[in-house]
C-alpha positions as CSV (number, residue, x, y, z in Angstrom):
1,M,-2.4,243.0,81.1
2,H,-3.3,244.7,77.9
3,K,-4.1,248.1,79.2
4,D,-1.8,249.7,76.6
5,M,-3.3,247.6,73.8
6,K,-7.0,248.5,74.1
7,P,-7.3,250.3,70.8
8,R,-5.7,247.4,68.9
9,I,-6.8,244.1,70.5
10,Q,-9.3,242.2,68.3
11,S,-10.9,238.8,68.4
12,F,-9.1,236.2,66.4
13,L,-10.5,235.8,62.9
14,P,-12.5,232.6,63.1
15,L,-11.7,231.4,59.6
16,L,-7.9,231.5,60.0
17,V,-6.3,228.1,60.5
18,V,-2.8,227.9,61.7
19,G,-1.1,224.6,60.9
20,A,-3.5,221.7,61.1
21,L,-5.3,223.3,64.1
22,A,-8.4,225.6,63.7
23,L,-7.9,228.0,66.6
24,A,-10.9,229.4,68.5
25,G,-11.2,233.1,68.8
26,C,-12.1,235.4,71.6
27,G,-15.8,235.4,70.6
28,G,-18.2,233.3,68.6
29,D,-20.5,230.4,69.5
30,D,-18.9,227.2,70.6
31,S,-21.3,224.6,71.9
32,S,-18.6,222.6,73.5
33,S,-16.9,225.5,75.3
34,N,-18.6,224.7,78.6
35,D,-17.8,220.9,78.4
36,P,-15.0,220.2,80.9
37,T,-13.9,217.2,78.9
38,T,-13.2,219.3,75.8
39,P,-9.5,220.3,75.5
40,T,-9.1,224.1,75.8
41,Q,-7.6,225.7,72.7
42,P,-5.3,228.6,73.2
43,E,-6.8,232.0,72.7
44,V,-5.3,233.9,69.8
45,V,-4.9,237.6,70.2
46,V,-4.5,239.9,67.2
47,V,-2.0,242.7,67.9
48,N,-1.2,245.7,65.8
49,G,-0.2,249.4,66.0
50,E,2.1,250.1,68.9
51,I,3.0,249.2,72.5
52,T,3.7,252.3,74.6
53,G,3.8,250.7,78.1
54,S,4.6,247.4,79.8
55,E,3.0,244.4,78.3
56,T,3.3,240.6,78.6
57,W,2.5,237.9,76.1
58,T,1.8,234.6,77.8
59,A,2.3,231.0,76.7
60,D,-1.4,230.1,77.2
61,N,-2.3,232.5,74.3
62,Q,-1.1,232.7,70.8
63,Y,-0.5,236.0,69.0
64,L,-1.1,237.2,65.5
65,I,0.9,240.3,64.4
66,Q,-0.9,242.4,61.8
67,G,1.1,245.1,60.1
68,A,4.2,246.6,61.7
69,L,3.8,246.4,65.5
70,F,6.2,248.9,67.2
71,V,7.5,248.6,70.8
72,R,8.0,252.3,71.3
73,E,10.7,254.2,73.3
74,G,10.2,253.5,77.0
75,A,8.0,250.5,76.5
76,T,8.7,246.9,77.3
77,L,7.3,243.8,75.6
78,T,7.8,240.6,77.7
79,I,7.2,237.3,76.0
80,Q,7.0,234.1,78.1
81,A,8.8,230.9,77.3
82,G,6.8,228.6,75.0
83,T,4.8,231.4,73.4
84,T,3.9,231.2,69.7
85,I,3.6,234.3,67.6
86,F,2.3,234.3,64.0
87,G,3.0,237.0,61.4
88,D,0.2,237.9,59.1
89,Q,1.1,237.7,55.5
90,A,-1.7,239.9,54.1
91,T,-0.7,242.9,56.2
92,T,3.1,242.2,56.4
93,G,3.1,241.4,60.1
94,T,6.5,242.5,61.6
95,L,7.7,243.2,65.1
96,V,9.9,246.3,65.5
97,V,11.6,247.4,68.7
98,A,12.3,251.1,68.5
99,R,15.3,252.9,70.0
100,G,14.7,252.9,73.8
101,G,12.2,250.1,73.6
102,Q,12.8,246.7,75.2
103,L,12.0,243.2,74.1
104,I,12.4,240.7,77.0
105,A,11.9,237.3,75.2
106,Q,13.5,234.5,77.3
107,G,12.6,231.0,76.0
108,T,14.2,227.8,77.1
109,A,15.7,224.8,75.4
110,S,12.5,222.9,76.1
111,N,10.1,225.8,75.6
112,P,11.4,228.2,72.9
113,I,9.6,231.3,71.7
114,V,8.5,230.8,68.1
115,F,7.8,233.5,65.6
116,T,6.4,231.8,62.5
117,S,4.1,232.1,59.5
118,S,0.3,232.1,59.9
119,A,0.0,229.7,56.9
120,P,-0.9,226.1,57.7
121,V,1.9,223.7,58.4
122,G,2.9,222.1,55.1
123,S,2.2,225.4,53.2
124,R,4.8,227.5,54.8
125,A,7.6,229.1,52.7
126,R,10.1,232.0,52.7
127,G,8.7,235.5,52.9
128,Q,5.3,234.9,54.4
129,W,5.6,237.7,57.0
130,G,8.1,240.4,58.0
131,G,10.5,239.3,60.8
132,L,12.1,240.8,63.9
133,I,13.8,244.1,63.9
134,L,15.7,245.8,66.8
135,N,16.8,249.4,66.7
136,G,19.4,250.7,69.1
137,R,21.6,253.6,69.9
138,A,25.0,252.1,69.3
139,P,27.4,253.7,66.9
140,L,27.3,253.5,63.1
141,N,29.7,254.9,60.5
142,I,26.9,256.6,58.5
143,P,27.4,260.4,58.1
144,G,25.4,261.9,60.9
145,G,25.5,258.7,62.9
146,E,21.8,257.7,62.3
147,K,20.0,255.8,59.6
148,E,16.5,254.8,58.6
149,G,15.7,251.1,58.6
150,E,14.6,249.2,55.5
151,G,10.8,249.2,54.9
152,G,10.1,252.1,57.3
153,T,11.3,250.2,60.4
154,G,12.5,253.2,62.3
155,T,15.6,255.3,63.1
156,F,18.6,253.7,64.6
157,G,22.2,254.6,65.6
158,G,23.7,256.9,68.3
159,N,26.7,257.0,70.6
160,D,26.1,254.4,73.2
161,P,28.0,251.2,72.5
162,G,26.5,249.6,75.7
163,D,22.9,250.2,74.7
164,S,20.4,247.5,75.4
165,S,17.4,246.5,73.4
166,G,16.5,243.7,75.8
167,I,17.0,239.9,76.0
168,L,16.6,237.4,73.1
169,R,17.1,233.8,74.2
170,Y,15.9,230.5,72.7
171,I,13.9,232.0,69.9
172,R,13.0,230.7,66.4
173,V,12.1,233.1,63.6
174,E,10.7,231.1,60.6
175,Y,9.4,231.7,57.1
176,A,9.9,235.5,57.3
177,G,11.5,238.1,55.1
178,I,8.5,239.3,53.2
179,E,9.2,241.6,50.2
180,F,8.1,245.1,51.0
181,S,8.9,246.3,47.4
182,P,10.9,244.9,44.5
183,D,14.3,243.7,45.8
184,N,13.5,245.0,49.3
185,E,12.9,242.1,51.6
186,L,13.3,242.1,55.4
187,N,15.9,240.1,57.2
188,G,14.9,237.4,59.7
189,I,16.5,239.3,62.6
190,A,17.9,242.7,61.9
191,F,20.2,244.2,64.5
192,Q,20.1,247.9,63.6
193,G,22.5,249.9,65.7
194,V,22.1,247.4,68.5
195,G,24.4,247.7,71.5
196,A,26.4,245.3,73.6
197,G,24.0,245.5,76.5
198,T,21.5,243.4,74.5
199,A,21.5,239.7,75.6
200,C,21.4,237.6,72.5
201,D,21.9,233.8,72.4
202,H,20.3,230.6,71.1
203,L,18.5,232.0,68.1
204,Q,17.5,230.2,64.9
205,V,16.4,232.0,61.7
206,H,14.9,229.4,59.3
207,F,13.8,229.8,55.7
208,N,14.0,233.6,55.5
209,L,13.6,235.2,52.1
210,D,16.5,237.6,52.6
211,D,19.4,237.4,55.0
212,A,18.9,235.3,58.1
213,Y,20.8,237.8,60.3
214,E,22.1,241.3,59.4
215,W,24.0,243.7,61.6
216,F,23.8,247.4,60.6
217,G,26.6,248.9,62.7
218,G,26.4,248.5,66.4
219,T,28.2,246.4,69.0
220,A,25.8,243.5,69.6
221,A,27.3,240.3,71.0
222,C,25.6,237.1,70.0
223,K,26.2,233.4,70.8
224,Y,24.7,230.2,69.6
225,L,23.1,231.3,66.3
226,V,21.7,229.0,63.6
227,A,20.9,230.2,60.1
228,S,19.1,227.6,58.0
229,A,17.9,227.7,54.4
230,A,18.2,231.5,54.1
231,G,17.2,232.9,50.7
232,D,20.2,235.2,50.6
233,D,23.1,235.4,53.0
234,S,23.2,233.6,56.2
235,F,25.2,236.2,58.2
236,D,25.7,239.8,56.9
237,W,27.1,243.0,58.4
238,T,27.7,246.6,57.3
239,D,27.8,250.2,58.5
240,G,30.6,249.8,61.0
241,F,29.6,246.6,62.9
242,Q,32.0,246.1,65.9
243,G,30.3,243.3,67.7
244,R,31.3,239.9,68.9
245,G,30.1,236.4,68.1
246,Q,30.8,232.8,69.0
247,F,29.2,229.4,68.1
248,W,27.4,230.2,64.9
249,I,26.2,227.7,62.4
250,A,24.8,228.2,58.9
251,Q,23.3,225.6,56.6
252,Q,22.3,226.5,53.0
253,K,19.8,225.1,50.6
254,G,20.7,225.4,46.9
255,D,17.3,226.5,45.7
256,D,17.8,230.0,46.9
257,A,20.9,231.1,48.8
258,D,23.9,233.4,48.4
259,N,26.9,233.6,50.8
260,G,27.5,232.2,54.2
261,F,29.1,235.5,55.3
262,E,28.7,238.8,53.4
263,C,30.8,241.4,55.1
264,D,31.1,245.2,54.4
265,N,32.4,248.3,56.1
266,L,30.4,250.9,54.2
267,E,29.4,250.9,50.5
268,G,30.8,253.9,48.7
269,A,33.1,254.9,51.6
270,V,35.2,251.8,52.4
271,D,37.4,253.6,55.0
272,A,34.5,255.1,57.0
273,T,34.9,255.0,60.8
274,P,34.3,253.2,63.0
275,R,35.3,250.5,60.6
276,S,33.4,247.2,60.7
277,M,35.7,245.2,63.0
278,P,33.8,242.3,64.7
279,T,35.5,239.5,66.6
280,I,34.0,236.2,65.8
281,Y,35.1,232.7,67.0
282,N,33.9,229.2,66.3
283,V,31.7,229.2,63.2
284,T,30.5,226.4,60.9
285,L,29.4,227.4,57.4
286,I,27.8,224.6,55.4
287,G,27.0,225.3,51.7
288,D,25.0,223.1,49.3
289,P,27.6,221.6,46.9
290,T,25.0,219.7,44.8
291,E,22.3,220.8,42.3
292,N,19.7,218.5,43.8
293,Y,17.7,221.6,44.9
294,G,19.2,224.3,42.7
295,T,22.4,226.1,41.5
296,Q,22.6,228.6,44.4
297,S,24.9,228.7,47.5
298,A,27.8,230.6,46.2
299,R,30.7,231.4,48.5
300,G,31.3,230.6,52.1
301,M,32.6,234.1,53.0
302,V,32.7,237.3,51.0
303,L,34.9,239.9,52.7
304,R,34.6,243.3,50.9
305,R,34.1,247.1,51.0
306,G,36.8,247.7,53.6
307,T,35.6,245.4,56.4
308,G,38.0,244.4,59.1
309,A,37.4,241.4,61.4
310,E,39.1,238.9,63.6
311,L,37.9,235.5,62.5
312,R,39.1,232.3,64.2
313,N,38.2,228.6,64.5
314,F,36.0,228.5,61.4
315,I,34.9,225.5,59.3
316,V,33.8,226.6,55.7
317,Q,32.6,223.6,53.7
318,G,30.6,222.7,50.7
319,F,30.0,225.9,48.7
320,K,29.7,225.8,44.9
321,R,32.4,228.5,44.5
322,V,35.3,229.3,46.8
323,G,35.3,229.0,50.6
324,V,36.7,232.5,51.2
325,Y,36.6,235.5,48.8
326,V,38.5,238.7,49.6
327,D,37.3,241.3,47.1
328,Q,40.0,243.5,45.6
329,G,40.3,246.9,44.1
330,S,38.6,250.2,45.1
331,Y,35.7,248.5,46.7
332,G,37.6,245.6,48.2
333,S,39.0,244.5,51.5
334,D,42.4,243.7,50.3
335,K,43.9,246.7,52.1
336,T,42.5,245.6,55.5
337,W,43.6,242.0,54.7
338,L,47.2,243.1,54.0
339,S,47.2,245.6,56.9
340,G,46.2,242.9,59.4
341,E,42.9,244.5,60.3
342,L,41.1,241.6,58.6
343,T,42.4,238.2,59.6
344,L,41.3,234.6,59.4
345,G,43.1,231.8,61.2
346,N,42.9,228.4,62.9
347,S,40.3,227.3,60.4
348,I,39.3,224.5,58.0
349,I,38.4,225.5,54.5
350,T,37.4,222.4,52.6
351,G,35.2,220.8,50.0
352,N,34.4,224.0,48.2
353,L,34.0,223.3,44.5
354,Q,36.2,226.1,43.1
355,G,38.9,226.2,45.8
356,S,39.5,227.4,49.3
357,I,40.5,231.1,49.1
358,D,40.4,233.7,46.4
359,G,42.1,236.9,47.5
360,P,45.3,239.0,47.3
361,S,48.7,237.4,47.6
362,G,50.3,237.9,51.0
363,G,48.7,238.8,54.2
364,W,47.5,235.3,54.8
365,A,46.5,234.3,58.3
366,F,47.8,231.2,60.0
367,D,47.0,227.6,60.5
368,L,44.5,227.1,57.7
369,D,43.8,223.5,56.7
370,G,41.9,221.9,53.8
371,G,41.3,218.5,55.4
372,D,38.0,216.9,56.2
373,P,36.5,217.9,59.7
374,E,34.3,214.8,59.5
375,I,31.0,216.5,60.4
376,A,28.4,213.8,61.0
377,D,25.6,214.9,58.7
378,P,26.0,218.5,57.5
379,Y,23.9,218.3,54.3
380,N,20.8,216.7,55.8
381,L,18.3,219.6,55.5
382,S,15.6,218.2,57.7
383,S,17.6,216.6,60.5
384,P,21.3,217.8,60.3
385,D,24.1,216.8,62.7
386,F,26.8,219.4,62.8
387,M,29.1,217.6,65.3
388,P,32.6,216.8,64.0
389,S,34.1,213.5,64.7
390,A,36.2,213.3,67.9
391,S,38.9,211.7,65.8
392,G,38.8,214.3,63.0
393,I,41.0,217.3,62.6
394,A,38.4,219.8,64.1
395,R,38.6,218.1,67.5
396,N,41.7,215.8,67.8
397,G,44.3,218.5,68.4
398,T,46.0,218.2,65.0
399,L,45.2,221.8,64.4
400,P,45.8,224.5,66.9
401,V,42.7,226.1,68.3
402,A,42.7,229.9,68.8
403,T,41.9,231.1,72.3
404,P,39.4,234.0,72.2
405,P,39.7,237.2,74.3
406,N,39.1,236.7,78.0
407,D,36.4,239.3,78.3
408,G,33.5,237.5,79.9
409,F,31.7,236.9,76.7
410,F,33.8,234.4,74.9
411,E,34.4,230.8,76.0
412,A,37.7,229.0,75.5
413,V,37.1,225.6,73.8
414,D,39.3,222.9,72.4
415,Y,37.7,222.5,68.9
416,I,37.3,224.3,65.6
417,G,33.9,225.1,64.3
418,G,30.6,226.1,65.8
419,M,30.0,222.9,67.6
420,G,32.2,220.4,69.4
421,G,31.1,217.2,71.2
422,T,27.7,218.7,72.5
423,D,24.8,219.4,70.2
424,W,23.5,222.7,71.6
425,T,20.8,222.8,68.9
426,Q,18.8,220.0,70.4
427,G,15.3,220.6,71.7
428,W,14.6,224.2,70.5
429,T,15.5,224.3,66.8
430,D,13.3,223.1,63.9
431,F,14.5,222.3,60.4
432,S,11.1,221.5,58.9
433,Q,11.0,222.4,55.2
434,N,7.5,223.8,55.1
């Protein structure tokens, strides 16, 4: 199975304890190892360097990533449902899929794939390992069409909007975003020039030090995303992102958070093409309106630097500043707002402490409401419930619900926000605080 890993497979370090469980290594003396009544502990395989062929990680093992592990061009890493992968803090463990590489990671609702910190349960925190980075060949608006990823994570970009980096399904990425250098932290999942051929659904990024998700250009299409307790923005895009999204939920914690959405075209060249122009439907953004944990959790959405977008069926609730901020001036998005390239409609902007929308006059979208969507328990950090009441305005038909494009990706629903009457987060997400 590990024929391409021979130079980098090592026995598991016997002193490392993950959570409350001391995990046995590949070697060492264990007097009970031949006792059939002794429960078998999973083998932990240390991986580092690069994958250059086909490799499968199985759920009967656990894996410790040391340093930056690259899935190189032409290689495929397959991860079975139920597999747990730990990122090593001391060596900045990070999984990077290079352009032309493939990650086939298909968990299930009952057996998600979990990328987490190697620190014991109860001692986990933001920034204890790197995160997950995908590099693709989809277009950017960077001069030359290619860019180098943050922290030396590889080249991305190209001219193939349908490029595929693999399959990501039912995955949690927890306690990641380690700081490579001052003010240079990694995102939980970074989509760097990732194309629309990549399957991407049912993902949670939890307690990341930097952004939970960031799209650097590309055309990736992602459904059923959860961003919880991110230390910076929950969802972020730049560099000409033209992807699609539906059923996204963010919940912020006021100890360390910035915006629910932070959206750019290209810094320093706000009219660069292809312009950032994603189409996103059915999103719930929950801020932290109290100071019980801290003063952070600023704005629900920051739309700036020339971004365009089609944004429909949003709930934006509970941020300490405004729900929606459209930046103005030479680095703003007021021009795209007024031209109709940036639109927001069929949405509920409510309970934000400094108002609903701060932006240019005119150019407003349609059917915006400030009423209460009656979400069951949105501010519960350890066990939230994001379902709006059936009798509330998000679901009772009071407000018109926008119908998304009929393109095979989007689903037509009868509610506003990222969740209706079915809790699709059950079974595979985890909101533990440490």
